[in-house]
N, C-alpha and C positions, 0 to 999 in steps of 0.2 A: 867088163869094165864096175867099179865099186862106186855106183849111184847110194847116198844112204841118209839122204830126206830130201824133203820138199823147204827149201829156206825160209824163202820170204814172194812176195806179191807186189807189184808195183800199181796201181788202179787210178787211173786218169778219171776226173769225174768235173762235171762245169759247176758243180754246187759244192766248194771244197769246203768251207764253213761248216754248212750242214749235216754234210756228211760224218764231218773228221766229231761233231758232236753224238752223231749215232754210233761209231765203233767206241768211245767213250762211255758212252751206255752200254755199248755190247760188252765192254770188260776187258778189253783191251789197255794198255797203258802206256801212253801218250808219252814221248821221250821230248826232249825237248828243240830237238833239229825236226820234228814232224813226223819220226817214223815210230810206230805201235810194236808193244813187247806184248809176246803171250810169257806163264809163268816157266816155261819149258824151254822153248823154244826160243827166247832172248826176240830181236827187232824182224817182226815176220810181215808188217802190213806198213806202205808208203801209199801214202795219198797224195797227187799231183794235179795243177790244174790242167784241163780239158775240152775240148769243144763238145765232145760227148761223152759217154761213159765207156770204158774199154781196157782190155788187160792191158797195161804197158806195158810189163815185163816180168820174170818170175825168175828164181835162182834155182838150180838146184846144186844140195852139198855131193861132193867127192872127198876123197884120200888124200890122193896125190897127185903129182906131175904126171906121172907114167898112163893117171886116169884121164888129163886133158890130153895127153898125147894118142890113145887110143880116142876118145871121141873125135879129137880134131881129125887124126885119120880116116872115122866116119861119116862125117859132115861131109868132107872133102872127095870121098866116093859115092855117094849120094846127091854131090853138087850144090849142096845147100851152104850159101852163103853163113861165115864164120873168122872171127878176129881172134887175136890172142888178147888179152888185156894181163895186169899186175896180178898174180896168184887165181888165172883165170880163164875162160873161153867163153867167148858168143856166139852164138848159133842164131838166127835167124830161121823161122822156119815159113816157106815160103807162102802157104797155101792163105795164114794169117796175119805173118808181118809180127808174130809178136817174136820178143828178142826173150832167149833163154840163157843165163847163163851159169855156166859151171864155175861153181869156187870150190877153194880148198877150205874146208871146214871140219872142225872137229866134229866126232858125233854127239848127239843128243842122246843122256843118259839119265832116261826118267829111273826119279826113283819109285817105287812099288809100294803105295802104303797096306795098309790093310782092308784086304776085301770087304765091300759092304757087305753088313750082315742081312740074310734076308730067311727070315723065315716061310715055311713050306710045308705040304702032308707030309708027315715019318721026319721033317728035318726042323728042329729049333735051332735057331744060329741067335736068335737075338729073345731070350728068355728075360721077363719082367720088368720088359724098358722098353721106350717107344723107336720106333724106326728113326737114322738118323736121317734121312730124308725131308723129315718134317720137323726138324728140334733144328734146323742148321738156319744161322741165322744173319752167313757172310754173303758175300757178292760175288755173284758168281764168273770166276776169271776164267779163259780159254787156256788149256795146258802147253797146246800148242796148232799151228798151220798143219791141216790134216792133209788135204786135197780141193784142187781146183778144176772148173767145169765150164768146158770153152766151147763154143760153137765154131764149127770149120764151113768155108767154104766149098771146100775141097780135100773131103775127110780122107782120103785114098793116100794125096801128101802128106799132110798135116801127123796120120800113122806112120807112114814110113819116116820121116823127118823124126819124130818122139822115139817109136823105136828104133829102127836102121839105125838114127844118127846120134842120138841122144843118149839111148839105152834103157830107153822105158822098156817094161816087160809087159804083156796082157794077159791081164786078170779072167776077164769075162767079154762076150761081145751081146750086144742089143742088134737084134737081125735089121740091117739094110736103116740102122738109126745112129753106133754110135761102140766104143770100146774103152773098155776099164780099162788105166793102164794103170802101172806102179814104177816105183823110183825106191822104197823101202819095205818093209814086210807086213804091214796094211795092204788090203786090198785094192784098193786104188787110193793114188795121190793125182791122178788126170783124170777127167773123164772127157772124151773127145767126144763133139753131136755133129751130124751135119747137121748144116744150116743154112738159110739163104742169104744169112750176112754172117761178118764175123764181128761176135762179142762175145764179156763173158757172164756165166748162166749165177754160178756162187761158187763160192770160197765154205770151206767147212772148215769148224773148228774143234779140235775135240776138250771132251770137259768129261771128269770125272765117272760118271751113271747115271741113268735115265730120270733119277732123282736131279740133278744137275743139269739137263736140257729142260725139264720142265722149269725150275726154278728160275732158269736161266731165262725163258721166252714167257715165263708169265711178271717177268719186271718189266721187260722191255716192251710193255704191251700194257703195262699197266695205267700209263698216260698217252701212249700211244698205239691203242687199237689197228691204225692204218697199216702198221708195220708186219702187220699175220699173213705170211703166204701160205702155209701148209703144216701141219704136225698137229697133235704129237702122233708119232706112226712108227712102225720097224719095216724097213726095207728088207725086200728080199733077196736081190745082189747086193752082198759086202754085209746083210745082218744088222745093220748101226739103226740104235733109234736114230729118232728124226724130228728135229722144229726148222721150219724156213722161217726167216725172216727180212724184210726188206728196205734195204736202203734208201736215201734222200734221191738217189741220183737213179735208183730204178733198179742195182747189184743185189744177188739174193745173199742172204749168209746165212747160214744150218750152223746150229751146236749141234751137236752128232757124238755117240759114245757106243760103247761095243762092239766095232767094227772086225771082222775077221781077218787071220794074220795069215799070211804064207810062210812057213819056215824053211818049207823046203820044196824048190821049184820042180822038181822031177815028180815031186807028189799029187800037183796040183793039175786039176785037166781044163782048161778055161771050157766054160758051156755058152752056147747062145740062146737066148733070154729074149721073148716077145710079148706081148701084152701086157696085164698088170702086172705080174710077175716082174718084168723089167721095174716096177716103178715102187712097189710096197708090197710087204705080207700082210700088213693088220694097219687099220686106220682109215681114217678116211680118204676118199679116191683124189688122186693130184687135181688143183683147178685148172682150169684152163688157161690161165694167166701162166702156170708154171711150166706147163708143156709148151709154150709159147708166148715170151711177153710182150706185155701189153705194146712196148717201145717198141718191140720189134722194124716196123713200116720208118717211126723216125730213125733209126739207127743205120736202117736201108740208105734212103735220103741224103745221111752224114756221111756216109758212105761214100755215097757218089758227089758229093760236094768237095770232098777231102783230095 
């Protein structure tokens, strides 16, 4: 099956107006109908009203009707609920209740700009001029949605749904805690986590380089220091630079750059990680609220009342 990109996410929030302003500030372009667009990925975020924050749905792009047919057969085989829609197929993860819509969409063609010049010992790429990262004054705008992190109360069921049903591939594992899955050549487009409640941990948004990660986060924090969660740092699994921020509903959003890419599935060997390497290579350790968001108890109560 030919999955080729994480298309979009729909996030339910209880404070729609306030959260919408946050994503305006984050650099996403708000459309007239409430969707948010990235530079290269188009319409990739939709916010909807909800009693508590949650991942209401996500889309994954495929090439053609044959891809939809194969996915439909796979979902039927594993016993996952699914239905056909015009130009697509909707499957429901039995563990989290998340609806995943496979849609026939064109592939993103990201234009390769000139690489950021970095001076180093014995290598001068930027003679006689200041670094671009200190000269830029334009607003940071994410290029596209890269990944979603979802907590599941039945990790095995969710992994089976996304891998055997939808068609994601396993990139790496966190021992007894999670699985990094991909539907593109990037290291991961979905991270599943074992959790006492189903919830959205964060969304990851690609920017050009580490300077854009830092500039974007700095701009977000100038008048709102309470948005800071964790960063600047570099992950070990996936290798990307990161900075995490928190929206008013409690969801984390990440600026990231320079993630690993897997071009040949046969040459990539998934590894099992544990301890600090599961989270970062350098930077400060993750705060407790990153490992266990502060509203998990409230989310559990909300799930019980639903």
